[in-house]
C-alpha positions in Angstrom: 0.0 -0.2 -0.1 2.6 2.7 0.8 5.4 1.3 -2.2 1.9 2.5 -4.1 0.5 5.1 -2.3 1.5 9.1 -3.8 5.6 10.2 -3.7 4.5 13.1 -0.9 2.2 10.7 1.5 5.4 8.3 0.8 7.3 10.3 2.1 5.7 11.7 5.5 5.5 7.7 6.5 9.2 6.7 4.9 11.4 5.7 8.6 9.8 5.2 12.0 9.8 2.3 13.1 6.5 -0.4 12.0 5.3 -0.4 14.9 5.4 3.0 15.9 3.9 3.2 12.4 1.2 1.4 12.6 0.3 4.0 15.5 0.9 7.1 13.3 -1.7 5.4 11.0 -4.2 4.4 13.0 -4.8 7.4 14.5 -5.0 9.4 11.2 -8.0 11.4 10.7 -8.2 12.0 6.5 -10.4 14.0 5.2 -12.4 15.0 1.4 -13.1 13.4 -0.8 -12.5 9.3 -1.6 -11.9 10.4 -5.4 -8.9 12.2 -4.1 -5.9 9.5 -4.6 -3.7 10.7 -1.0 -7.8 10.7 1.1 -8.0 7.1 -0.6 -4.7 6.6 0.4 -4.9 7.2 4.1 -8.6 6.3 4.2 -6.3 2.5 2.9 -3.7 2.5 5.5 -6.3 4.1 8.5 -8.4 0.6 8.1 -5.2 -1.9 7.3 -3.3 -0.1 10.8 -6.6 -0.5 12.9 -7.3 -3.8 11.8 -4.1 -4.3 12.4 -4.1 -3.5 15.8 -7.2 -5.9 16.3 -5.2 -8.7 15.6 
């Protein structure tokens, strides 16, 4: 998911350890139109992070 995300989002999320990245993504609150690729990627990453935490 991160590999195909828009470059601005990829650059922002590059670097932190996996646990911190999951926590950060789970806490995000993406807003905007889901037709926007950046918003859609943020929403999908948030959902995946929350699923990871639940498992």
